C-alpha positions, 0 to 999 in steps of 0.5 A: 517521471521515468517509466522504469521508476514508475513501474518499480513504484507500482510494484512496491505499492502492490507489495505494500498493499499485500503486506498491509492486508496480511497485517490486517489479518494478524493477531495483533490487529485482531486484538486492536480491532476488538478493543479499539474498533480499528486496526493497528497504525502499522497496518493503516500506514502499510495500506495507505502507503501502498495505495499511494505508491500504486496510484503514483506508479500507475499514473507514471506508467500510463502517462504519455510522453510527448 
């Protein structure tokens, strides 16, 4: 994996996590948590996708090339 691509993936993951945390505090997510005890699907996908991108990006950045 190209180091530049890994860095872009890491940054994209961080941005998705920030959007996911912002969506977690939204009024729609609050209503969803009130009625179903879980946040909205969009919020969960943003957080899961952000963590996955960040992990793969970080793995690509710290991996040594031989």
